[in-house]
DSSP file (Angstrom, degrees, kcal/mol; ACC not computed):
  #  RESIDUE AA STRUCTURE BP1 BP2  ACC     N-H-->O    O-->H-N    N-H-->O    O-->H-N    TCO  KAPPA ALPHA  PHI   PSI    X-CA   Y-CA   Z-CA
    1    1 A M              0   0    0      0, 0.0     0, 0.0     0, 0.0     0, 0.0   0.000 360.0 360.0 360.0 134.5  177.3   42.8   95.0
    2    2 A A        -     0   0    0      1,-0.1    68,-0.1    69,-0.0     2,-0.1  -0.418 360.0-106.4 -70.0 143.1  176.9   40.7   91.9
    3    3 A P        -     0   0    0      0, 0.0    68,-0.4     0, 0.0     2,-0.2  -0.383  32.0-151.9 -69.0 148.6  178.2   42.3   88.7
    4    4 A T     >  -     0   0    0     66,-0.2     4,-2.4     1,-0.1    67,-0.2  -0.694  31.5-103.1-109.9 169.4  175.7   43.6   86.2
    5    5 A F  H  > S+     0   0    0     65,-0.9     4,-1.9    62,-0.4     6,-0.2   0.908 122.2  52.4 -58.2 -41.6  176.1   43.9   82.4
    6    6 A C  H  >>S+     0   0    0     61,-0.4     5,-3.3     1,-0.2     4,-0.5   0.911 110.3  45.8 -64.3 -43.5  176.7   47.6   82.8
    7    7 A T  H >45S+     0   0    0      3,-0.2     3,-0.7     1,-0.2    -1,-0.2   0.879 111.8  52.4 -69.0 -34.7  179.4   47.3   85.4
    8    8 A M  H 3<5S+     0   0    0     -4,-2.4    -1,-0.2     1,-0.2    -2,-0.2   0.859 110.6  48.3 -64.8 -33.4  181.1   44.6   83.4
    9    9 A A  H 3<5S-     0   0    0     -4,-1.9    -1,-0.2    -5,-0.2    -2,-0.2   0.529 123.1-107.3 -85.0  -6.0  181.0   46.9   80.4
   10   10 A G  T <<5S+     0   0    0     -3,-0.7     2,-0.3    -4,-0.5    -3,-0.2   0.651  76.8 128.0  92.7  16.1  182.5   49.7   82.5
   11   11 A Y      < -     0   0    0     -5,-3.3    -1,-0.3    -6,-0.2    -2,-0.1  -0.819  39.3-161.6-106.7 146.4  179.3   51.9   82.8
   12   12 A A        -     0   0    0     -2,-0.3     3,-0.1    -5,-0.0    -5,-0.0  -0.945  27.9-106.7-121.8 147.2  177.8   53.2   86.0
   13   13 A P        -     0   0    0      0, 0.0     5,-0.0     0, 0.0    -1,-0.0  -0.294  52.2 -81.7 -66.1 157.9  174.2   54.5   86.4
   14   14 A P    >   -     0   0    0      0, 0.0     3,-2.0     0, 0.0     4,-0.1  -0.218  42.3-110.7 -57.7 152.1  173.7   58.3   86.7
   15   15 A A  T 3  S+     0   0    0      1,-0.3     3,-0.1    -3,-0.1     0, 0.0   0.850 118.4  45.8 -55.3 -39.1  174.3   59.7   90.2
   16   16 A G  T 3  S-     0   0    0      1,-0.3    -1,-0.3     3,-0.0     2,-0.0   0.396 118.8-110.8 -85.5   3.7  170.6   60.5   90.7
   17   17 A G    <   -     0   0    0     -3,-2.0     2,-0.5     2,-0.1    -1,-0.3  -0.151  49.2 -49.9  87.5 169.9  169.5   57.1   89.4
   18   18 A I        -     0   0    0     -3,-0.1     2,-0.3    -4,-0.1    -3,-0.0  -0.684  58.8-138.5 -82.7 128.6  167.7   56.4   86.2
   19   19 A Q        -     0   0    0     -2,-0.5     2,-0.9     1,-0.0     3,-0.1  -0.696   3.4-148.6 -91.0 138.1  164.7   58.6   85.7
   20   20 A D    >   +     0   0    0     -2,-0.3     3,-1.4     1,-0.1    -1,-0.0  -0.823  17.4 177.5-105.6  92.9  161.4   57.2   84.4
   21   21 A F  G >   +     0   0    0     -2,-0.9     3,-1.5     1,-0.3     4,-0.2   0.646  69.6  78.4 -71.5 -13.2  159.9   60.1   82.5
   22   22 A S  G >  S+     0   0    0      1,-0.3     3,-0.7     2,-0.1    -1,-0.3   0.690  83.2  65.6 -68.5 -16.0  156.9   58.0   81.4
   23   23 A K  G <  S+     0   0    0     -3,-1.4    -1,-0.3     1,-0.2    -2,-0.1   0.353  74.1  90.6 -88.5   7.0  155.4   58.4   84.9
   24   24 A R  G <  S-     0   0    0     -3,-1.5    -1,-0.2     2,-0.2    -2,-0.1   0.774  94.9-125.0 -72.3 -25.5  154.9   62.2   84.4
   25   25 A G  S <  S+     0   0    0     -3,-0.7     2,-0.3     1,-0.2    -2,-0.1   0.496  79.5  69.4  93.7   4.3  151.4   61.5   83.0
   26   26 A Y  S    S-     0   0    0      2,-0.0     2,-0.2     0, 0.0    -1,-0.2  -0.989  78.4-110.9-150.5 157.0  151.9   63.4   79.7
   27   27 A D        -     0   0    0     -2,-0.3     2,-0.4    -3,-0.1    16,-0.2  -0.570  24.0-157.1 -89.2 151.6  153.8   62.9   76.5
   28   28 A E        +     0   0    0     -2,-0.2     2,-0.3    15,-0.1    13,-0.0  -0.997  19.3 160.8-129.9 133.6  156.7   65.1   75.4
   29   29 A L        -     0   0    0     -2,-0.4    13,-3.7     2,-0.0    14,-0.5  -0.956  17.5-163.4-149.5 130.2  158.0   65.6   71.9
   30   30 A Y        -     0   0    0     -2,-0.3     2,-1.0    11,-0.2    11,-0.1  -0.911  24.6-137.2-124.6 145.8  160.2   68.6   70.9
   31   31 A D     >  -     0   0    0      9,-0.5     4,-3.0    -2,-0.4     3,-0.2  -0.834  24.7-169.9 -93.8  94.7  161.2   70.2   67.6
   32   32 A I  T  4 S+     0   0    0     -2,-1.0    -1,-0.2     1,-0.2     6,-0.1   0.822  80.6  53.1 -62.2 -34.3  164.9   70.7   68.5
   33   33 A E  T  4 S+     0   0    0      1,-0.2    -1,-0.2     2,-0.2    -2,-0.0   0.926 120.2  32.0 -67.5 -43.1  165.6   72.9   65.4
   34   34 A A  T  4 S+     0   0    0      1,-0.2    -2,-0.2    -3,-0.2    -1,-0.2   0.763 136.0  26.0 -84.3 -25.5  162.7   75.3   66.2
   35   35 A D    ><  +     0   0    0     -4,-3.0     3,-2.1     1,-0.1    -1,-0.2  -0.583  63.4 168.6-140.0  71.6  162.9   75.0   70.0
   36   36 A P  T 3  S+     0   0    0      0, 0.0    -1,-0.1     0, 0.0    -4,-0.1   0.718  79.0  59.3 -63.0 -21.0  166.5   73.9   71.1
   37   37 A S  T 3  S-     0   0    0     -5,-0.0    -5,-0.1     3,-0.0    -2,-0.0   0.468 105.7-128.3 -85.8   0.3  165.7   74.7   74.8
   38   38 A E    <   +     0   0    0     -3,-2.1     3,-0.1    -7,-0.2    -6,-0.1   0.924  61.6 141.0  54.3  49.8  162.8   72.1   74.7
   39   39 A S        +     0   0    0      1,-0.2     2,-0.5    -4,-0.1    -1,-0.1   0.733  58.5  45.5 -91.5 -26.6  160.4   74.6   76.1
   40   40 A Y  S    S-     0   0    0     -5,-0.1    -9,-0.5    -9,-0.1    -1,-0.2  -0.950  74.1-144.2-129.6 113.5  157.3   73.7   74.1
   41   41 A S        -     0   0    0     -2,-0.5   -11,-0.2   -11,-0.1     3,-0.2  -0.508   8.9-168.5 -74.4 139.6  156.1   70.1   73.5
   42   42 A V    >>  +     0   0    0    -13,-3.7     4,-1.0    -2,-0.2     3,-0.6   0.108  54.8 114.1-110.0  18.4  154.6   69.4   70.1
   43   43 A A  G >4 S+     0   0    0    -14,-0.5     3,-0.7     1,-0.2     7,-0.3   0.876  73.2  53.3 -59.1 -41.4  153.3   65.9   71.1
   44   44 A E  G 34 S+     0   0    0      1,-0.2    -1,-0.2    -3,-0.2    -2,-0.1   0.804 109.5  49.4 -66.9 -28.0  149.7   66.9   70.8
   45   45 A R  G <4 S+     0   0    0     -3,-0.6    -1,-0.2     1,-0.2    -2,-0.2   0.652 119.0  37.9 -83.3 -16.3  150.2   68.1   67.2
   46   46 A H    XX  +     0   0    0     -4,-1.0     4,-1.8    -3,-0.7     3,-0.7  -0.447  62.0 153.7-133.8  61.0  152.1   64.9   66.2
   47   47 A P  H 3> S+     0   0    0      0, 0.0     4,-2.6     0, 0.0     5,-0.2   0.799  74.7  60.4 -61.9 -27.9  150.3   61.9   67.9
   48   48 A E  H 3> S+     0   0    0      2,-0.2     4,-2.1     1,-0.2     5,-0.1   0.869 105.4  47.4 -68.6 -34.9  151.5   59.6   65.2
   49   49 A V  H <> S+     0   0    0     -3,-0.7     4,-2.5     2,-0.2     5,-0.2   0.909 112.3  49.7 -69.4 -42.5  155.2   60.3   66.0
   50   50 A V  H  X S+     0   0    0     -4,-1.8     4,-2.4    -7,-0.3    -2,-0.2   0.929 111.6  48.6 -61.1 -45.6  154.6   59.9   69.7
   51   51 A A  H  X S+     0   0    0     -4,-2.6     4,-2.1     1,-0.2    -1,-0.2   0.910 112.0  49.3 -61.4 -43.5  152.8   56.5   69.0
   52   52 A D  H  X S+     0   0    0     -4,-2.1     4,-2.2     1,-0.2    -1,-0.2   0.912 112.3  47.3 -62.8 -43.2  155.7   55.4   66.8
   53   53 A M  H  X S+     0   0    0     -4,-2.5     4,-2.3     2,-0.2    -1,-0.2   0.874 110.2  52.5 -68.5 -36.6  158.3   56.3   69.4
   54   54 A K  H  X S+     0   0    0     -4,-2.4     4,-2.5     2,-0.2    -1,-0.2   0.901 110.3  48.8 -64.5 -39.9  156.4   54.6   72.2
   55   55 A Q  H  X S+     0   0    0     -4,-2.1     4,-2.4     2,-0.2    -2,-0.2   0.904 110.6  50.2 -66.5 -41.0  156.3   51.4   70.1
   56   56 A R  H  X S+     0   0    0     -4,-2.2     4,-2.3     2,-0.2    -2,-0.2   0.901 111.3  49.1 -62.5 -41.0  160.0   51.6   69.3
   57   57 A L  H  X S+     0   0    0     -4,-2.3     4,-2.7     2,-0.2    -2,-0.2   0.925 110.6  49.7 -64.1 -44.8  160.7   52.1   73.0
   58   58 A A  H  X S+     0   0    0     -4,-2.5     4,-2.1     1,-0.2    -2,-0.2   0.897 111.4  49.8 -61.0 -40.8  158.5   49.1   74.0
   59   59 A D  H  X S+     0   0    0     -4,-2.4     4,-2.3     2,-0.2    -1,-0.2   0.909 112.4  46.9 -63.4 -43.0  160.3   46.9   71.4
   60   60 A A  H  X S+     0   0    0     -4,-2.3     4,-3.0     2,-0.2     5,-0.2   0.895 110.9  51.8 -67.9 -39.1  163.7   48.0   72.6
   61   61 A Q  H  X S+     0   0    0     -4,-2.7     4,-1.3     1,-0.2    -1,-0.2   0.899 112.1  46.4 -64.1 -39.5  162.7   47.3   76.3
   62   62 A A  H  < S+     0   0    0     -4,-2.1    -2,-0.2    -5,-0.2    -1,-0.2   0.903 117.3  43.9 -67.5 -40.3  161.4   43.8   75.4
   63   63 A R  H  < S+     0   0    0     -4,-2.3    -2,-0.2     1,-0.2    -1,-0.2   0.905 126.8  28.0 -71.8 -41.8  164.6   43.1   73.4
   64   64 A F  H >< S+     0   0    0     -4,-3.0     3,-2.0    -5,-0.2     4,-0.4   0.394  87.2 106.6-104.6   2.9  167.1   44.5   75.8
   65   65 A G  G >X S+     0   0    0     -4,-1.3     3,-2.1     1,-0.3     4,-0.6   0.844  71.5  63.8 -49.9 -42.1  165.3   44.0   79.1
   66   66 A P  G 34 S+     0   0    0      0, 0.0     3,-0.3     0, 0.0    -1,-0.3   0.748  94.0  63.4 -58.6 -21.6  167.5   41.1   80.2
   67   67 A F  G <4 S+     0   0    0     -3,-2.0   -62,-0.4     1,-0.2   -61,-0.4   0.662  91.3  66.3 -76.5 -15.3  170.4   43.4   80.3
   68   68 A R  T <4 S+     0   0    0     -3,-2.1     2,-0.8    -4,-0.4    -1,-0.2   0.872 100.0  48.2 -73.5 -37.4  168.9   45.5   83.0
   69   69 A E  S  < S-     0   0    0     -4,-0.6    -1,-0.2    -3,-0.3   -65,-0.0  -0.857 118.5 -47.5-114.1 100.2  169.0   42.9   85.7
   70   70 A G  S    S-     0   0    0     -2,-0.8   -65,-0.9    -3,-0.2   -66,-0.2  -0.153  91.2 -39.0  76.4-171.3  172.3   41.1   86.1
   71   71 A V        -     0   0    0    -68,-0.4     5,-0.1   -67,-0.2    -4,-0.1  -0.813  64.2-115.9 -95.2 125.1  174.5   39.6   83.5
   72   72 A P    >>  -     0   0    0      0, 0.0     4,-1.9     0, 0.0     3,-0.8  -0.223  30.3-108.7 -58.5 150.6  172.7   37.8   80.7
   73   73 A P  H 3> S+     0   0    0      0, 0.0     4,-2.3     0, 0.0     5,-0.2   0.837 116.3  59.3 -51.5 -39.6  173.4   34.0   80.5
   74   74 A F  H 3> S+     0   0    0      1,-0.2     4,-1.6     2,-0.2     5,-0.1   0.919 109.8  42.7 -56.9 -43.8  175.5   34.3   77.3
   75   75 A F  H <> S+     0   0    0     -3,-0.8     4,-1.7     2,-0.2    -1,-0.2   0.815 109.0  58.2 -74.8 -29.8  177.9   36.7   79.1
   76   76 A Q  H  < S+     0   0    0     -4,-1.9    -1,-0.2     2,-0.2    -2,-0.2   0.918 108.8  46.1 -62.8 -42.0  177.9   34.6   82.3
   77   77 A K  H  < S+     0   0    0     -4,-2.3    -2,-0.2     1,-0.2    -1,-0.2   0.873 112.6  50.3 -66.6 -37.7  179.1   31.6   80.2
   78   78 A A  H  < S-     0   0    0     -4,-1.6    -1,-0.2    -5,-0.2    -2,-0.2   0.780 110.3-131.5 -73.0 -26.0  181.7   33.8   78.5
   79   79 A G     <  -     0   0    0     -4,-1.7    -2,-0.1    -5,-0.1    -1,-0.1   0.073  30.5 -59.6  89.2 155.3  183.0   35.1   81.8
   80   80 A A        -     0   0    0     -4,-0.1     2,-0.1     1,-0.1     3,-0.1  -0.404  62.0-101.5 -69.0 144.5  183.7   38.6   82.8
   81   81 A P        -     0   0    0      0, 0.0     2,-0.3     0, 0.0    -1,-0.1  -0.375  40.2-109.5 -65.5 146.0  186.3   40.5   80.8
   82   82 A K        -     0   0    0      1,-0.1     2,-0.2    -3,-0.1    -3,-0.0  -0.569  29.9-116.4 -78.1 137.4  189.7   40.8   82.4
   83   83 A A        -     0   0    0     -2,-0.3     2,-0.3    -3,-0.1    -1,-0.1  -0.485  29.9-139.9 -71.0 143.1  190.8   44.2   83.7
   84   84 A T        -     0   0    0     -2,-0.2     2,-0.5     2,-0.0    -1,-0.0  -0.799   4.7-131.6-106.0 149.1  193.8   45.6   81.9
   85   85 A Q              0   0    0     -2,-0.3     0, 0.0     1,-0.1     0, 0.0  -0.856 360.0 360.0 -97.8 128.5  196.6   47.4   83.4
   86   86 A D              0   0    0     -2,-0.5    -1,-0.1     0, 0.0    -2,-0.0   0.423 360.0 360.0 -96.9 360.0  197.6   50.7   81.7
């Protein structure tokens, strides 16, 4: 299996895989101070915050998307880091 950026950096995906909560069909936004158990979403009361967070996520996905699939060209040229012996 070809190395990915995450494996080169020493990270492994979660055991259950990466979850895509966007496919639930509804938005979630929580007031952690008032509701630390995240039981009641306040997304409907704060659509501007939801919209801002969605835009930030889209920007980050566009910027860092190349890191999801394989090793980005810059890192391929630099070579994989050498494992160290402790």
